[in-house]
N, C-alpha and C positions, 0 to 999 in steps of 0.2 A: 503537549510535550514539545519542547523546542526541536526544530528540524535537525539540529546538530547533536542531539542526545544519542542517536543510534548511527554514528558515522560508518560503522562496519558494513552497513547494508548497501548493496549495489543495485542500480536500476532506476528507472523513472516510473513512479506510481506504484508499480508492483516491484517489490524489492526482495531479494534473496537474503535471508538471515542465516549465515552459515553455522552460527552457534546453536540455533534452534532447529536447523535443518527444515525450515519452513519459509514460505513466502509471507511478507508483510505488505500492507497496503497503506499508501500515504497520499494525501491530497497535496499535490505539488504547488497548487495555487495558494493554499492557506498554511501549509506546513503541518497540518493536523494528521495524526495517525488514526486509522480505523481501529476502533475498540469494540469489544464484546459488551453486552449489557452490564456485566459486572465490573467493567473498567479495564480489564486486561487487554493487551494488544491482540488484535485478531491475527490468527495464523492459519495458513492454508497449505495443504500438502500438494495440491495440484495447481499449476500455473493458471489453467483455465478458470478455476473457481476464483482465484485471486484477481484475475483480470476482470471477470464479471463484476466482482465486488467493487473494484476500482472504478469501473465505468459508471456505476451508480453513485459512488462516493465523490468523484471529481467530475462533475458534469460540465463539459464544454466541448466545442468542436476540436477535433484533433486533425493533424495533417492528413489530407486525403478524404476526410468526411464531408458530406454534403449537408 
């Protein structure tokens, strides 16, 4: 999915989707959205769950990490 296809989402990596009332996860390095096995966009109710999924989906050192 092109990175500009969901411009209403805000955030870096973990993005809030106000229409779905859920968090979405995006690999900011590749522009790819995290999807479920069936191909649907992954959605998370809790930020912590989305953040954990993002850390596994976009693997690189972030500011402050050793």
